[in-house]
C-alpha positions in Angstrom: 8.9 -12.7 20.5 9.1 -13.2 16.7 6.4 -12.0 15.0 5.1 -14.0 11.9 6.5 -11.4 9.4 9.9 -12.0 11.0 9.3 -16.0 11.1 7.9 -15.9 7.9 10.6 -13.9 5.8 13.2 -14.1 7.9 15.0 -10.8 7.8 13.1 -8.1 7.6 13.2 -4.8 5.3 11.7 -1.9 4.2 8.0 -1.1 5.1 8.1 -4.9 6.2 10.5 -3.4 9.4 7.5 -1.2 10.2 4.5 -3.6 9.6 6.0 -5.9 12.6 4.9 -3.3 14.9 1.0 -3.9 14.3 -0.1 -7.3 15.0 -3.4 -6.9 13.2 -3.4 -4.7 10.1 0.0 -4.8 9.5 0.1 -8.2 9.4 -2.7 -8.7 7.3 -1.0 -5.8 4.5 1.8 -8.3 4.9 -0.2 -10.8 3.6 -2.1 -9.1 0.7 1.2 -7.3 -0.7 2.7 -10.9 -0.6 -0.8 -12.0 -2.4 -0.2 -9.1 -4.9 3.9 -10.1 -5.9 2.9 -13.8 -5.9 -1.1 -14.7 -7.0 -2.3 -11.4 -8.8 -3.8 -12.1 -12.0 -1.3 -9.2 -13.4 2.0 -10.9 -14.8 5.1 -10.2 -13.6 6.6 -7.8 -15.8 2.7 -5.2 -15.1 3.3 -6.0 -11.5 6.7 -4.9 -10.8 5.4 -1.6 -13.4 2.4 -1.0 -10.9 5.3 -1.1 -8.0 7.5 1.2 -9.8 4.7 3.6 -11.3 3.5 4.0 -7.8 7.3 4.2 -6.1 7.7 7.0 -8.5 4.2 9.0 -7.9 4.6 8.8 -4.4 8.4 9.3 -3.9 9.0 6.0 -2.6 12.7 5.5 -3.3 13.3 2.6 -1.4 10.7 0.9 -2.7 11.9 2.4 -6.7 15.7 1.1 -5.3 13.8 -2.3 -4.1 12.5 -3.1 -7.3 13.8 -1.5 -10.3 16.1 -4.5 -10.9 13.5 -6.6 -11.3 11.4 -4.4 -13.2 14.3 -4.9 -15.7 14.7 -8.6 -15.5 10.6 -8.9 -16.0 11.2 -7.4 -19.3 10.5 -3.6 -18.4 12.2 -1.2 -21.0 15.7 0.3 -18.6 15.5 3.2 -21.1 11.6 4.0 -20.1 12.1 3.2 -16.6 14.8 5.8 -16.0 12.7 8.4 -17.5 10.0 7.6 -15.4 12.8 8.1 -11.9 13.5 11.1 -13.4 10.0 12.2 -13.4 9.7 12.1 -17.4 7.1 10.6 -19.9 8.6 7.8 -19.7 7.6 6.8 -23.2 6.5 3.0 -23.1 6.5 1.4 -26.5 4.1 -1.3 -25.4 0.8 -0.8 -25.5 -0.3 -2.7 -22.4 2.6 -1.1 -20.2 1.3 2.7 -21.3 -2.2 1.9 -20.6 -1.2 0.6 -17.0 0.9 3.7 -16.5 -2.1 5.7 -17.2 -4.5 3.9 -15.7 -1.9 3.7 -12.1 -1.5 7.6 -12.6 -4.9 8.6 -12.8 -6.3 6.7 -10.2 -3.1 8.0 -7.4 -3.3 11.4 -9.0 -6.9 12.4 -10.0 -8.1 9.5 -7.6 -10.7 8.4 -10.5 -10.2 6.5 -13.7 -11.4 8.4 -17.2 -13.9 6.6 -18.9 -11.8 5.9 -21.8 -8.9 4.6 -19.9 -11.3 2.6 -18.1 -12.5 1.1 -20.7 -9.5 0.4 -22.9 -8.1 -1.3 -19.3 -10.9 -3.7 -19.1 -10.5 -4.3 -22.9 -6.8 -5.1 -22.5 -6.7 -6.4 -19.3 -10.0 -8.1 -18.3 -12.0 -7.4 -15.0 -10.2 -10.1 -12.9 -6.7 -8.4 -13.6 -8.4 -4.6 -13.6 -9.7 -5.5 -10.1 -5.9 -7.0 -9.1 -4.3 -4.1 -10.5 -6.4 -1.6 -8.5 -6.0 -3.7 -5.4 -2.0 -3.8 -6.1 -1.8 -0.3 -6.7 -3.3 0.7 -3.3 -1.4 -2.0 -1.1 2.0 -1.0 -3.1 0.5 3.1 -2.2 0.0 2.2 1.2 3.0 0.1 1.3 4.9 3.9 -0.1 3.5 5.9 2.5 4.9 3.5 5.1 8.4 3.8 3.8 7.7 7.7 3.7 6.0 8.5 6.7 8.4 6.6 9.3 11.2 7.9 7.3 12.4 4.0 6.1 15.9 5.5 4.8 17.6 4.0 2.1 20.4 1.4 2.5 23.8 3.4 3.2 25.1 2.8 0.1 22.5 3.6 -2.1 22.3 6.9 -4.4 18.7 8.3 -4.2 17.0 7.3 -7.3 14.4 10.8 -7.7 16.4 13.6 -8.4 13.6 16.1 -7.5 12.9 14.0 -3.6 15.3 15.2 -1.4 14.4 12.9 1.3 13.1 13.5 4.7 12.0 16.6 5.9 11.5 15.8 9.9 14.9 15.8 12.1 14.6 13.1 14.3 17.1 10.9 16.0 17.1 7.2 14.5 15.2 8.0 10.9 15.3 5.4 8.8 14.9 2.9 11.8 11.3 3.0 13.1 
């Protein structure tokens, strides 16, 4: 019997191939991730930057590959994204992108955002967008963890985008096919 995720999405890729195994929280997380991508107060360029920053910080190469083209199409600087993929300072020149990248980095690596970054983000994005940003980065982090924990591998023809992420450590039959 097909799950709601399979019925609504058709082909199921990436973290969604894991979520179909959880009719409760998995189903709700898929709905939340869809809302983050389609209904968030964040504009598409900043949604993609949030997802890509989370993917890089958590080593979710599958997520990066699925969204880097969308990020470029939404207007993110390809050279900055290349630097981000290499683990370098991306050097975003747009103020909102640099601020968002700093906010997401602080939240994910230090688990808090300093007062200056918070005040700047609140002034730049407004309260609703800042709440949406935080919900989305948490959702994207959960999806990245699903990809990594369940060893959802890259498509066979894809080159790993992060030079310092060497892949899965646990050898098991069918890795990448949860």
